[in-house]
N, C-alpha and C positions, 0 to 999 in steps of 0.2 A: 391229891390236888383236882381239886374241880376244873375240868376243861371250860376259860371263862369265852369260850368259841361254841356257837350255834353250828350244829355238824348235821347236815340234811340224811345224811346216811346214805348215800348212794351205792348200788350193787356193785362191786368193783369189778367180777367177771362180766356182769353185762355192760359196764362201762368200759372197759377194756374193748371188749367187741365191738362196739358201738364206735369208740373212739379208731380204731385199728380199722375198720369198715370203711369209714368216713376218709380216713387220711388216704388209702387204698382209691379211693373212687376220687376224691381230689387231685392225688397225683396222677391219676390217670388221663384227668380232665386238664391240668398244666400242660402234662406232656403231650398229649394231640393237639392244644393248641397253639403250641409251638412247633410243633415238628409239620404240621398241616400247613403252616403259613409261613414256614422257614424261607424257603425261597424266594417269596415277596419280601419279607421284613430283611433278609439278606440285599434284594435290589434296594431296599428304601435307604439302608445303611449305607451304600456304594453312593448315592445319591447324595443323600445329608454330608457325607464328608467330601463331596468333589464342590469346586468351586467356581465352575464354566456357569455361565447364565443360559447361554440357548447353544442348540446343537443344530446340524445344517446339512445339506449335500451341495457340490460344487460338482464343475467340471475339472477345476484345477486347482492343484495344493494350496493350498495356505501358509504351509511351512510351520505351524505350530499345532498341535494336540489334534493331527489330524489322520485319518486312516482311509486307506483302500478298501472296497466292498464290490466283488464282480458278479456282474451281472448274470456271466454262467455260474451255475451254483458250484462250489466247490464243498468237497464232501469228506470225512475222515471217518475210519473203522480203526475197530480196536486189533484187527487179524487182518494179514497181508490179502486174504482172499477174499473176505466178509463180503457178504452182498447186503448188509445192515449197515448202516453208518450211524454215526452220532448226531444227535439231534441239538446240533449248536449254532451260535449266532457266530459269522467268521468273520474278521476282517484282516487286515495284514497291513504292519508298519510300514510307512513311506522313508526312502532313505534318507532324504534330506529335511525329515519333519525334527522341532524339537519338541519335546515329551514334555510337559510340566505338572506340578503337584496341582493342577486346574483341575485335574482328573485324579481321583484316588487309586483307579485300577490300568495306571499305566504302568506296560511292561518296561524292563529292561531292554538295552537295543539287543535284537535278537540274529540269529544267522540264518540263513535261506532255508536251511531245514530243522529249524527250532520254532520252539511254540511257548505262549506262555497260555493256561488254561485257567479258567476261574473255579473259583474251591468247591461251589455247588455241580460243576462238571465233574470235577474231580471225583468228589464224594457221589454222584449219579453212576460213575461206569468205573468206582473202584482205581482211580489213576491214581500217581504218584512221581514227585521228580524222577526223572530220569525214565520213565516207561516210553514206549513207542506208539505211535500213532501213524497210520498209512492212510495215503490217499493217491489218488489217480491224477498225474499232473495234465490239466488241461490243454496243454502245447503239446507235447510229445507223447500222451497216455501211458509213460512209465509210473508204475506204481512204487512211490515214494516212502520210506521211511523217516519219519520227524521225531524229534524226540521233546519230551516235554521239560522244560526249561526251568520253569517259576509257575507257581500258583497264586493267582491274582485274588483279590476279595469277592466275597459273594456277590454274584453277579447274573443273572438270567439272559442277559440282553444287552446289546449295546446302547441302543436307545429304546423305552418305554413308554407305549401309547395305551390306549386301555382296550384296543381293538388286537392287539400284538399277541399271536399264537405264541403258544408257551414254548417256550425253547428250555434246554436242561443246562445251558450257560455258554460261556464265551469263549473262542478260542481266537488268539490274536497270532497272527503269520509273522516270521523274520520276510524281511524284503526280499523279495523275488522278481528281479527283471523282466524275465521271461514272459511273466505275468503280466506285468505293468505294460510290455510292449505289443503282447499279442491281441489279448484278452478284454473287451470293453468293461467299462470300470466307471464307477461314480466315485468321490472323494466326501467321506464323511468327519464334520469338524465341530469342535466343539471351543467355544470361546465365550468371551466375556468384553470383548471388542464392540461399540456399537456398530450396529448393523450396516447402517450409511457408510462408516470408515473402512469396514471391513471388505464390503463392495467394492470401494476406489480401489483400495489395495489389491484385487485381482482381477479386477477389471470385470465383474459379471454380480449379477444379485443371485446370491445362495437360493435353494429352491428349499422344501419341508422344513421351514422351521419351526423347532420344536424347544420350548423354552422348559428350563430343568424344575421350575414350580409345577409346570402343569405334568409331568411325567411323577413328580412324588405325590400330587392328587392323584393321579390314576392308579398308582399302584398303592393309594391308602384306598380308592374305591374299590379295588379289587379285594383287597385284605379285611376291612373293616365289616361286612357280613359274617365271616369267620370269627374274627375275635370277637367279634358283639356275642355271637353262639356261648362261647367257650365261657367268655365274663358272665354272660348270665347264668350259666350251666354253675358255676361254681358260687357264684353267689346262692342260687337255689339248694346248693348240697351244704353250705352252710345254715342258711336257715333252717334246713331239714334236721342238721346235726343239733342246732339249739332247741327245736321240737321235741324230739327226742328228750333230751336231756330234762327238758320243764316237765315232760310228762314223767320221767324217774323220780322227779324229786317232789310232784305235785303232792302226794298223799299225805308224806311228812311234814312238807309246807303248810299245807289247810292243817294238818291237824295241831303242829304249834303256834297258829295265828288264833285256834279256838282255845287253847291254852296259856294265852294271853301274853306270848313270847313279843318281846319290845321288836316295833316294827323297824327300825334300822338296823337293829345286830339281826334280825332275820334277813334284811335285805343284804347285807352282807354276805351272810354265809350261803345264799341263792348266786350274787356274785362270783363268790370263789367257786361254788362248785362248778357253774355253767362257764364262767372264763376260763379254769385251770383245763377243763376236758376240749374247749374250744382253741385255746392258746395252743395247747399240745399236739392237737391235730393239725392245726395250721405248719406249726412248724415244724413238725415231723413232711408233712407231704413237701412243703417247700426243700428243708434237706435234701429227701429222695428223689426229688426231680431236678434239683441243680445240678447233683450228682449225675445223674444219668443223663441228661442234657450238655454237663460238659464233658464225656463221654463221645458221645456224638458230636459235638460241637453246633453250636449257634451263633450266631451274629449278637453284636451288641445290643440293637432294636429288640431282639427278644429276650433279652434278660431284661430290660426297661418294661416290657407288656406283662411280664413274670411279677416283678415289683407292683404293678397295677391291679393284677390280679389280687395278690396277697392284700394290698391295702385296700381293695373292693369287700375282699374276705372280712377282715377286722371291723372295717364299719359294718357290714352286714350283722357281724356277731354282735358286736354292741347295740346297735338300733334292735334286732330278734330279739335281744335278751330284756333289753328295758319291754319291751312290747309282751313277750311272753311275761314276766313278771308282773306287770298292772295288769294280766287278764287274770292271772292266779290270785292277786288280792280280791278283785272284784268277784272273784267265783267260792273264795275261802266262808 
């Protein structure tokens, strides 16, 4: 029985090699894009999930969603006698403060020798719930052991501004009265109460006001160049795949044009051949990338970015396919 469809006869071995090569390159691009920006996308995810309007520093506690940050640097290490500290943004819970859902990374109430750490910090240093960290107490010099009791969402630092030096994550300490009574400190508070009302309630005007929207803008400003580079690279890879696929069928395409093949059927054959390879390549790259990244662990914003990359690849596939087909007709 005669085949009702025109077949452009792409070489199977060459086509499989081409699809496998571009799947590998696209997979590496997706993983590199997500992995290199994961800390920033995690910070962005935590900011978007939170509901406070601004953060600021004060001298006196507000009583809700506020933390102590000590002027003398507290440091933690993985081992008791280690000379290398953990690069973390460290804050301490207040004994009488209420912690609400306005901050997505608020920890459960902690004891004086308990910690909550962000997932980004846990990943960077291989830490789990139940592990120990060590810190020399600033009041009496004792080398104290602290237990990790909770993992918080992905977070690089408590407050993010464009000039912020990179931290590996956040450590929240349980309240320790000796620190509060003996070490100078400031209060970092997060609120959506109008600033004038808040100032009246604590009898002072907060300093270093930072709006959450500005934090989000700062994170996006830091992450966008990397995201754009990998996005453009994935588009170029897809365009390159179409170019090589079109080149592999060009001879048969032109031959069939000269033999009088119907334009509509020939276009369908061309679309089937290129779309078949293109969709398969993008799908395989997406599945492999998703599997690897699920093992590594990624924030929600990374998943959204992957979706945008794949959508861009599909649009590029369609656009480039049409352009190469028109060019083949002009040269036939």
